[in-house]
HTML snippet that shows the backbone in 3Dmol.js (N, CA, C, O; Angstrom):
<script src="https://3Dmol.org/build/3Dmol-min.js"></script>
<div id="view" style="width:600px;height:400px;position:relative"></div>
<script>
const pdb = `
ATOM      1  N   MET A   1      27.402  -0.313   2.214  1.00  0.00           N
ATOM      2  CA  MET A   1      26.522  -0.912   3.378  1.00  0.00           C
ATOM      3  C   MET A   1      25.130   0.136   3.084  1.00  0.00           C
ATOM      4  O   MET A   1      25.189   1.359   2.961  1.00  0.00           O
ATOM      5  N   ALA A   2      24.171  -0.522   3.028  1.00  0.00           N
ATOM      6  CA  ALA A   2      22.762  -0.106   2.993  1.00  0.00           C
ATOM      7  C   ALA A   2      22.136   0.026   4.638  1.00  0.00           C
ATOM      8  O   ALA A   2      22.012  -0.827   5.517  1.00  0.00           O
ATOM      9  N   SER A   3      21.749   1.794   4.598  1.00  0.00           N
ATOM     10  CA  SER A   3      21.622   1.821   6.109  1.00  0.00           C
ATOM     11  C   SER A   3      20.561   1.154   6.627  1.00  0.00           C
ATOM     12  O   SER A   3      20.239   0.487   5.644  1.00  0.00           O
ATOM     13  N   PRO A   4      19.569   0.783   7.732  1.00  0.00           N
ATOM     14  CA  PRO A   4      18.531   0.163   8.188  1.00  0.00           C
ATOM     15  C   PRO A   4      17.287   1.350   7.599  1.00  0.00           C
ATOM     16  O   PRO A   4      17.463   2.547   7.371  1.00  0.00           O
ATOM     17  N   ARG A   5      16.112   0.600   7.468  1.00  0.00           N
ATOM     18  CA  ARG A   5      14.863   1.732   7.025  1.00  0.00           C
ATOM     19  C   ARG A   5      14.187   1.449   8.455  1.00  0.00           C
ATOM     20  O   ARG A   5      14.634   0.684   9.309  1.00  0.00           O
ATOM     21  N   THR A   6      13.350   2.003   8.516  1.00  0.00           N
ATOM     22  CA  THR A   6      12.404   1.799   9.566  1.00  0.00           C
ATOM     23  C   THR A   6      11.227   1.233   8.400  1.00  0.00           C
ATOM     24  O   THR A   6      11.066   1.701   7.273  1.00  0.00           O
ATOM     25  N   PRO A   7      10.544   0.203   8.965  1.00  0.00           N
ATOM     26  CA  PRO A   7       9.318  -0.774   8.288  1.00  0.00           C
ATOM     27  C   PRO A   7       8.102   0.698   8.605  1.00  0.00           C
ATOM     28  O   PRO A   7       8.049   1.470   9.562  1.00  0.00           O
ATOM     29  N   PRO A   8       7.233   0.611   7.317  1.00  0.00           N
ATOM     30  CA  PRO A   8       6.408   1.751   7.190  1.00  0.00           C
ATOM     31  C   PRO A   8       5.211   1.499   8.377  1.00  0.00           C
ATOM     32  O   PRO A   8       4.437   2.440   8.557  1.00  0.00           O
ATOM     33  N   TRP A   9       5.044   0.365   9.126  1.00  0.00           N
ATOM     34  CA  TRP A   9       4.062   0.117  10.146  1.00  0.00           C
ATOM     35  C   TRP A   9       4.992   0.399  11.538  1.00  0.00           C
ATOM     36  O   TRP A   9       4.476   0.142  12.625  1.00  0.00           O
ATOM     37  N   LYS A  10       6.355   0.926  11.481  1.00  0.00           N
ATOM     38  CA  LYS A  10       6.266   1.677  12.993  1.00  0.00           C
ATOM     39  C   LYS A  10       6.632   2.711  12.447  1.00  0.00           C
ATOM     40  O   LYS A  10       7.810   2.850  12.774  1.00  0.00           O
ATOM     41  N   LYS A  11       6.246   3.752  11.631  1.00  0.00           N
ATOM     42  CA  LYS A  11       6.553   5.149  11.404  1.00  0.00           C
ATOM     43  C   LYS A  11       5.153   5.500  11.641  1.00  0.00           C
ATOM     44  O   LYS A  11       4.188   4.911  11.155  1.00  0.00           O
ATOM     45  N   PRO A  12       5.126   6.351  12.305  1.00  0.00           N
ATOM     46  CA  PRO A  12       3.855   7.685  12.726  1.00  0.00           C
ATOM     47  C   PRO A  12       3.207   8.110  11.344  1.00  0.00           C
ATOM     48  O   PRO A  12       3.682   8.395  10.244  1.00  0.00           O
ATOM     49  N   ASN A  13       1.744   8.022  11.931  1.00  0.00           N
ATOM     50  CA  ASN A  13       1.068   8.522  10.838  1.00  0.00           C
ATOM     51  C   ASN A  13       1.357  10.449  10.096  1.00  0.00           C
ATOM     52  O   ASN A  13       1.886  11.319  10.788  1.00  0.00           O
ATOM     53  N   PRO A  14       0.967  10.651   8.933  1.00  0.00           N
ATOM     54  CA  PRO A  14       1.744  12.099   8.780  1.00  0.00           C
ATOM     55  C   PRO A  14       0.430  12.968   9.389  1.00  0.00           C
ATOM     56  O   PRO A  14      -0.710  12.507   9.430  1.00  0.00           O
ATOM     57  N   LYS A  15       0.794  14.246   9.831  1.00  0.00           N
ATOM     58  CA  LYS A  15      -0.136  14.826  10.556  1.00  0.00           C
ATOM     59  C   LYS A  15      -0.860  15.771   9.548  1.00  0.00           C
ATOM     60  O   LYS A  15      -0.136  16.105   8.610  1.00  0.00           O
ATOM     61  N   GLY A  16      -1.733  16.120   9.536  1.00  0.00           N
ATOM     62  CA  GLY A  16      -2.411  17.344   8.824  1.00  0.00           C
ATOM     63  C   GLY A  16      -2.920  16.582   7.022  1.00  0.00           C
ATOM     64  O   GLY A  16      -3.578  17.040   6.088  1.00  0.00           O
ATOM     65  N   GLN A  17      -2.169  15.204   7.262  1.00  0.00           N
ATOM     66  CA  GLN A  17      -2.431  14.713   5.632  1.00  0.00           C
ATOM     67  C   GLN A  17      -3.769  14.241   5.415  1.00  0.00           C
ATOM     68  O   GLN A  17      -4.309  13.446   6.184  1.00  0.00           O
ATOM     69  N   LYS A  18      -4.576  14.926   3.914  1.00  0.00           N
ATOM     70  CA  LYS A  18      -6.000  14.628   4.245  1.00  0.00           C
ATOM     71  C   LYS A  18      -5.672  12.630   3.415  1.00  0.00           C
ATOM     72  O   LYS A  18      -4.674  12.264   2.794  1.00  0.00           O
ATOM     73  N   THR A  19      -6.871  11.834   3.750  1.00  0.00           N
ATOM     74  CA  THR A  19      -6.549  10.272   3.369  1.00  0.00           C
ATOM     75  C   THR A  19      -7.809  10.538   2.522  1.00  0.00           C
ATOM     76  O   THR A  19      -8.722  11.363   2.545  1.00  0.00           O
ATOM     77  N   GLN A  20      -7.400   9.297   1.634  1.00  0.00           N
ATOM     78  CA  GLN A  20      -9.032   8.652   0.621  1.00  0.00           C
ATOM     79  C   GLN A  20      -9.024   7.330   0.192  1.00  0.00           C
ATOM     80  O   GLN A  20      -8.195   6.928  -0.624  1.00  0.00           O
ATOM     81  N   PRO A  21      -9.805   6.686   0.634  1.00  0.00           N
ATOM     82  CA  PRO A  21      -9.945   5.408   0.420  1.00  0.00           C
ATOM     83  C   PRO A  21      -9.148   4.787  -0.458  1.00  0.00           C
ATOM     84  O   PRO A  21      -8.169   5.511  -0.643  1.00  0.00           O
ATOM     85  N   LEU A  22      -9.035   3.148  -1.515  1.00  0.00           N
ATOM     86  CA  LEU A  22      -8.357   3.299  -2.380  1.00  0.00           C
ATOM     87  C   LEU A  22      -9.395   3.119  -3.090  1.00  0.00           C
ATOM     88  O   LEU A  22     -10.287   2.442  -2.578  1.00  0.00           O
ATOM     89  N   SER A  23      -9.609   3.667  -4.492  1.00  0.00           N
ATOM     90  CA  SER A  23     -10.283   2.809  -5.410  1.00  0.00           C
ATOM     91  C   SER A  23     -10.894   1.804  -5.911  1.00  0.00           C
ATOM     92  O   SER A  23     -10.268   0.872  -5.407  1.00  0.00           O
ATOM     93  N   GLN A  24     -11.679   1.355  -6.551  1.00  0.00           N
ATOM     94  CA  GLN A  24     -12.608   0.224  -6.586  1.00  0.00           C
ATOM     95  C   GLN A  24     -11.015  -0.465  -7.666  1.00  0.00           C
ATOM     96  O   GLN A  24     -10.705  -1.653  -7.582  1.00  0.00           O
ATOM     97  N   ALA A  25     -10.428   0.269  -8.341  1.00  0.00           N
ATOM     98  CA  ALA A  25      -9.516   0.076  -9.774  1.00  0.00           C
ATOM     99  C   ALA A  25      -8.145  -0.089  -9.030  1.00  0.00           C
ATOM    100  O   ALA A  25      -7.294  -0.746  -9.629  1.00  0.00           O
ATOM    101  N   GLN A  26      -7.803   0.462  -7.713  1.00  0.00           N
ATOM    102  CA  GLN A  26      -6.684   0.399  -6.946  1.00  0.00           C
ATOM    103  C   GLN A  26      -6.685  -0.938  -6.262  1.00  0.00           C
ATOM    104  O   GLN A  26      -5.802  -1.792  -6.340  1.00  0.00           O
ATOM    105  N   LYS A  27      -7.924  -1.001  -5.507  1.00  0.00           N
ATOM    106  CA  LYS A  27      -8.340  -2.448  -4.745  1.00  0.00           C
ATOM    107  C   LYS A  27      -7.901  -3.749  -5.312  1.00  0.00           C
ATOM    108  O   LYS A  27      -7.256  -4.607  -4.710  1.00  0.00           O
ATOM    109  N   ASP A  28      -8.473  -3.814  -6.973  1.00  0.00           N
ATOM    110  CA  ASP A  28      -8.063  -4.629  -7.325  1.00  0.00           C
ATOM    111  C   ASP A  28      -6.775  -5.002  -7.675  1.00  0.00           C
ATOM    112  O   ASP A  28      -6.291  -6.110  -7.447  1.00  0.00           O
ATOM    113  N   ALA A  29      -6.083  -3.851  -8.364  1.00  0.00           N
ATOM    114  CA  ALA A  29      -4.172  -3.905  -8.251  1.00  0.00           C
ATOM    115  C   ALA A  29      -3.701  -4.264  -7.147  1.00  0.00           C
ATOM    116  O   ALA A  29      -2.533  -4.563  -7.396  1.00  0.00           O
ATOM    117  N   ALA A  30      -3.898  -4.421  -6.051  1.00  0.00           N
ATOM    118  CA  ALA A  30      -3.717  -4.432  -4.977  1.00  0.00           C
ATOM    119  C   ALA A  30      -3.696  -5.923  -4.734  1.00  0.00           C
ATOM    120  O   ALA A  30      -2.757  -6.710  -4.615  1.00  0.00           O
ATOM    121  N   ARG A  31      -5.159  -6.097  -4.691  1.00  0.00           N
ATOM    122  CA  ARG A  31      -5.262  -7.999  -5.267  1.00  0.00           C
ATOM    123  C   ARG A  31      -4.815  -8.558  -5.964  1.00  0.00           C
ATOM    124  O   ARG A  31      -4.308  -9.588  -5.520  1.00  0.00           O
ATOM    125  N   GLN A  32      -4.709  -8.375  -7.118  1.00  0.00           N
ATOM    126  CA  GLN A  32      -4.221  -8.936  -7.932  1.00  0.00           C
ATOM    127  C   GLN A  32      -2.330  -8.929  -7.620  1.00  0.00           C
ATOM    128  O   GLN A  32      -1.867  -9.885  -8.242  1.00  0.00           O
ATOM    129  N   ARG A  33      -1.589  -8.420  -7.128  1.00  0.00           N
ATOM    130  CA  ARG A  33      -0.338  -8.290  -6.943  1.00  0.00           C
ATOM    131  C   ARG A  33      -0.592  -8.701  -5.732  1.00  0.00           C
ATOM    132  O   ARG A  33       0.634  -8.800  -5.690  1.00  0.00           O
ATOM    133  N   ALA A  34      -0.987  -9.073  -4.606  1.00  0.00           N
ATOM    134  CA  ALA A  34      -1.067  -9.776  -3.748  1.00  0.00           C
ATOM    135  C   ALA A  34      -0.914 -11.148  -3.754  1.00  0.00           C
ATOM    136  O   ALA A  34      -0.188 -11.852  -3.050  1.00  0.00           O
ATOM    137  N   GLU A  35      -2.220 -11.648  -5.245  1.00  0.00           N
ATOM    138  CA  GLU A  35      -2.167 -12.965  -5.461  1.00  0.00           C
ATOM    139  C   GLU A  35      -1.046 -13.499  -6.620  1.00  0.00           C
ATOM    140  O   GLU A  35      -1.279 -14.546  -7.225  1.00  0.00           O
ATOM    141  N   GLU A  36       0.053 -12.798  -6.863  1.00  0.00           N
ATOM    142  CA  GLU A  36       0.568 -12.956  -7.640  1.00  0.00           C
ATOM    143  C   GLU A  36       2.446 -13.409  -6.867  1.00  0.00           C
ATOM    144  O   GLU A  36       3.510 -13.874  -7.277  1.00  0.00           O
ATOM    145  N   ASN A  37       1.751 -12.799  -5.362  1.00  0.00           N
ATOM    146  CA  ASN A  37       2.978 -13.138  -4.842  1.00  0.00           C
ATOM    147  C   ASN A  37       2.443 -13.919  -4.212  1.00  0.00           C
ATOM    148  O   ASN A  37       3.363 -14.267  -3.472  1.00  0.00           O
ATOM    149  N   GLY A  38       1.208 -14.760  -3.793  1.00  0.00           N
ATOM    150  CA  GLY A  38       0.847 -15.731  -3.220  1.00  0.00           C
ATOM    151  C   GLY A  38       0.084 -15.460  -1.681  1.00  0.00           C
ATOM    152  O   GLY A  38       0.135 -16.152  -0.664  1.00  0.00           O
ATOM    153  N   ARG A  39      -0.449 -14.506  -1.878  1.00  0.00           N
ATOM    154  CA  ARG A  39      -1.156 -14.316  -0.666  1.00  0.00           C
ATOM    155  C   ARG A  39      -2.467 -14.381  -1.129  1.00  0.00           C
ATOM    156  O   ARG A  39      -2.679 -14.305  -2.339  1.00  0.00           O
ATOM    157  N   ARG A  40      -3.824 -14.576   0.065  1.00  0.00           N
ATOM    158  CA  ARG A  40      -4.670 -14.279  -0.084  1.00  0.00           C
ATOM    159  C   ARG A  40      -5.231 -13.691  -0.013  1.00  0.00           C
ATOM    160  O   ARG A  40      -6.365 -14.044  -0.336  1.00  0.00           O
ATOM    161  N   TYR A  41      -5.046 -12.109   0.499  1.00  0.00           N
ATOM    162  CA  TYR A  41      -5.282 -10.818   0.226  1.00  0.00           C
ATOM    163  C   TYR A  41      -4.337  -9.974   0.197  1.00  0.00           C
ATOM    164  O   TYR A  41      -3.206 -10.458   0.232  1.00  0.00           O
ATOM    165  N   PRO A  42      -4.462  -8.451   0.125  1.00  0.00           N
ATOM    166  CA  PRO A  42      -3.391  -7.653   0.117  1.00  0.00           C
ATOM    167  C   PRO A  42      -3.318  -7.154   1.935  1.00  0.00           C
ATOM    168  O   PRO A  42      -4.097  -6.957   2.868  1.00  0.00           O
ATOM    169  N   ASN A  43      -1.785  -7.124   1.637  1.00  0.00           N
ATOM    170  CA  ASN A  43      -1.417  -6.465   2.962  1.00  0.00           C
ATOM    171  C   ASN A  43      -1.084  -4.682   2.964  1.00  0.00           C
ATOM    172  O   ASN A  43      -1.391  -3.878   2.083  1.00  0.00           O
ATOM    173  N   LEU A  44      -0.613  -4.510   3.810  1.00  0.00           N
ATOM    174  CA  LEU A  44      -0.434  -2.808   4.098  1.00  0.00           C
ATOM    175  C   LEU A  44       0.563  -2.588   2.776  1.00  0.00           C
ATOM    176  O   LEU A  44       0.077  -1.652   2.142  1.00  0.00           O
ATOM    177  N   VAL A  45       1.872  -3.123   2.051  1.00  0.00           N
ATOM    178  CA  VAL A  45       2.488  -2.544   1.388  1.00  0.00           C
ATOM    179  C   VAL A  45       2.266  -3.002   0.096  1.00  0.00           C
ATOM    180  O   VAL A  45       3.129  -2.672  -0.717  1.00  0.00           O
ATOM    181  N   ASP A  46       1.147  -3.814  -0.396  1.00  0.00           N
ATOM    182  CA  ASP A  46       0.412  -3.648  -1.272  1.00  0.00           C
ATOM    183  C   ASP A  46      -0.267  -2.415  -1.725  1.00  0.00           C
ATOM    184  O   ASP A  46      -0.192  -1.637  -2.676  1.00  0.00           O
ATOM    185  N   ASN A  47      -1.032  -2.577  -0.533  1.00  0.00           N
ATOM    186  CA  ASN A  47      -2.366  -1.090  -0.335  1.00  0.00           C
ATOM    187  C   ASN A  47      -1.533  -0.040  -0.577  1.00  0.00           C
ATOM    188  O   ASN A  47      -1.894   0.786  -1.416  1.00  0.00           O
ATOM    189  N   MET A  48      -0.208   0.137   0.136  1.00  0.00           N
ATOM    190  CA  MET A  48       1.212   1.094  -0.405  1.00  0.00           C
ATOM    191  C   MET A  48       1.085   1.411  -1.668  1.00  0.00           C
ATOM    192  O   MET A  48       0.501   2.351  -2.206  1.00  0.00           O
ATOM    193  N   TRP A  49       1.599   0.668  -2.025  1.00  0.00           N
ATOM    194  CA  TRP A  49       1.958   0.136  -3.456  1.00  0.00           C
ATOM    195  C   TRP A  49       0.497   1.234  -4.109  1.00  0.00           C
ATOM    196  O   TRP A  49       0.442   2.456  -4.247  1.00  0.00           O
ATOM    197  N   ALA A  50      -0.533   0.152  -4.392  1.00  0.00           N
ATOM    198  CA  ALA A  50      -1.979   0.815  -5.177  1.00  0.00           C
ATOM    199  C   ALA A  50      -2.168   2.051  -4.913  1.00  0.00           C
ATOM    200  O   ALA A  50      -2.482   2.648  -5.942  1.00  0.00           O
ATOM    201  N   ALA A  51      -2.116   2.819  -3.871  1.00  0.00           N
ATOM    202  CA  ALA A  51      -2.398   4.159  -3.666  1.00  0.00           C
ATOM    203  C   ALA A  51      -1.558   5.104  -4.187  1.00  0.00           C
ATOM    204  O   ALA A  51      -1.760   6.309  -4.033  1.00  0.00           O
ATOM    205  N   LYS A  52      -0.365   4.524  -4.963  1.00  0.00           N
ATOM    206  CA  LYS A  52       0.231   5.856  -5.843  1.00  0.00           C
ATOM    207  C   LYS A  52       0.034   5.447  -6.731  1.00  0.00           C
ATOM    208  O   LYS A  52       0.752   5.940  -7.599  1.00  0.00           O
ATOM    209  N   LEU A  53      -1.001   4.296  -7.294  1.00  0.00           N
ATOM    210  CA  LEU A  53      -1.525   4.460  -8.628  1.00  0.00           C
ATOM    211  C   LEU A  53      -2.005   5.362  -9.133  1.00  0.00           C
ATOM    212  O   LEU A  53      -2.094   6.138  -8.181  1.00  0.00           O
ATOM    213  N   PRO A  54      -2.635   6.157 -10.462  1.00  0.00           N
ATOM    214  CA  PRO A  54      -3.650   6.720 -10.388  1.00  0.00           C
ATOM    215  C   PRO A  54      -5.348   6.250 -10.379  1.00  0.00           C
ATOM    216  O   PRO A  54      -5.844   5.321 -11.017  1.00  0.00           O
ATOM    217  N   ARG A  55      -5.971   7.108  -9.541  1.00  0.00           N
ATOM    218  CA  ARG A  55      -7.275   6.822  -9.101  1.00  0.00           C
ATOM    219  C   ARG A  55      -7.984   6.531 -10.706  1.00  0.00           C
ATOM    220  O   ARG A  55      -7.657   7.259 -11.643  1.00  0.00           O
ATOM    221  N   GLY A  56      -8.978   5.395 -10.894  1.00  0.00           N
ATOM    222  CA  GLY A  56      -9.831   5.393 -11.615  1.00  0.00           C
ATOM    223  C   GLY A  56     -10.633   3.821 -11.816  1.00  0.00           C
ATOM    224  O   GLY A  56     -11.585   3.708 -12.588  1.00  0.00           O
TER     225      GLY A  56
END
`;
const viewer = $3Dmol.createViewer("view");
viewer.addModel(pdb, "pdb");
viewer.setStyle({}, {cartoon: {color: "spectrum"}});
viewer.zoomTo();
viewer.render();
</script>
């Protein structure tokens, strides 16, 4: 049986890690993923997925 995982919105932010805004290509990818899944705009999970893509 799989152990329960803490959802990302309940985890604390990482300490000392610099963040960068998503590039336009990453934003477009998140929007496309949300649209494919029937959402009008990207949610946190779409944005986290897009942040792992190469910037460009």
